C-alpha positions as CSV (number, residue, x, y, z in Angstrom):
1,M,22.1,-16.9,30.8
2,A,21.6,-15.1,27.6
3,A,18.2,-14.2,26.2
4,K,16.6,-16.6,23.8
5,S,16.9,-15.1,20.3
6,I,13.8,-14.9,18.0
7,P,14.3,-15.8,14.7
8,Q,13.9,-13.0,12.2
9,R,12.8,-13.4,8.6
10,T,12.3,-10.7,5.6
11,C,8.9,-10.3,3.7
12,V,9.6,-10.7,0.1
13,G,6.6,-8.3,-0.5
14,C,7.9,-5.0,1.6
15,F,11.3,-6.4,2.7
16,Q,10.7,-5.5,6.4
17,V,12.4,-7.9,8.8
18,R,10.1,-9.2,11.5
19,P,9.9,-12.3,13.7
20,K,9.3,-15.6,11.8
21,R,6.0,-16.2,13.8
22,E,4.5,-13.1,12.4
23,M,5.0,-14.3,8.7
24,V,3.4,-16.8,6.5
25,R,5.8,-19.4,4.9
26,I,5.4,-20.4,1.2
27,V,7.5,-23.4,0.2
28,R,8.5,-24.9,-2.9
29,T,8.7,-28.6,-2.0
30,P,11.5,-30.9,-3.4
31,E,8.8,-32.2,-5.8
32,G,8.4,-28.9,-7.2
33,N,4.8,-28.0,-5.8
34,I,4.1,-24.4,-4.3
35,E,2.4,-24.6,-0.9
36,I,1.4,-22.5,2.0
37,D,3.1,-23.7,4.9
38,P,1.4,-22.8,8.1
39,T,3.8,-24.9,10.3
40,G,6.9,-23.3,8.8
41,K,8.6,-26.8,8.8
42,K,7.8,-28.4,5.6
43,N,10.9,-29.5,3.7
44,G,12.0,-27.3,0.7
45,R,12.9,-23.8,-0.3
46,G,10.7,-21.1,1.5
47,A,9.9,-17.5,1.4
48,Y,8.2,-15.2,3.7
49,L,5.3,-12.8,3.6
50,H,3.3,-10.7,6.2
51,R,-0.3,-11.7,6.8
52,D,-1.2,-8.5,4.9
53,R,-2.9,-8.6,1.5
54,S,-0.7,-5.7,0.1
55,C,2.5,-7.7,0.8
56,W,1.1,-10.7,-1.1
57,E,-0.2,-8.7,-3.9
58,T,3.2,-6.9,-4.4
59,A,5.1,-10.0,-4.2
60,L,2.9,-11.8,-6.8
61,E,2.7,-8.7,-9.4
62,K,6.4,-7.9,-9.0
63,N,7.3,-11.7,-9.4
64,R,9.4,-11.4,-6.1
65,L,7.9,-14.9,-4.9
66,E,9.1,-16.5,-8.1
67,Y,12.5,-15.1,-7.6
68,A,12.6,-16.1,-4.0
69,L,11.6,-19.6,-4.7
70,K,13.6,-19.8,-7.8
71,T,10.6,-21.2,-9.7
72,P,7.8,-20.0,-11.8
73,L,4.3,-20.1,-10.0
74,G,2.2,-21.3,-12.7
75,E,-1.1,-22.7,-11.5
76,A,0.0,-22.0,-7.7
77,Q,-0.5,-18.3,-8.3
78,A,-4.3,-18.5,-8.3
79,M,-4.2,-20.5,-5.1
80,L,-1.8,-17.8,-3.6
81,L,-4.1,-14.8,-4.8
82,D,-7.0,-16.7,-3.2
83,F,-5.2,-17.0,0.0
84,A,-4.2,-13.2,-0.2
85,Q,-8.0,-12.2,-0.5
86,S,-8.7,-13.8,2.8
87,L,-6.1,-11.5,4.5
88,P,-6.9,-8.1,6.0
89,E,-6.1,-5.0,4.1
90,P,-3.5,-2.9,5.8
91,E,-4.9,-0.2,8.1
92,A,-4.6,3.3,6.7
93,V,-1.8,5.1,8.7
94,G,-2.4,8.7,9.3
95,A,-5.8,8.6,7.4
96,S,-7.8,11.7,8.1
């Protein structure tokens, strides 16, 4: 029996491919609302980001989230920035 495949997703902030479970899904619902989808199962168009503040800030600053969701973020941008502030900073790699 073959090993079960693990779903992979690409972060729209840094473009790294990681297992779906390590990411946070942002969804544009059929009604046009932008929501954070902790279950990853809400109906609508989704985009994935690492649980890392720098990925969120990059995705928002460079409009990558708007592009991936194919809609302007509008008022949802403030909610997404607030969520990003609750995430950890990336750990400095090779800092001396």
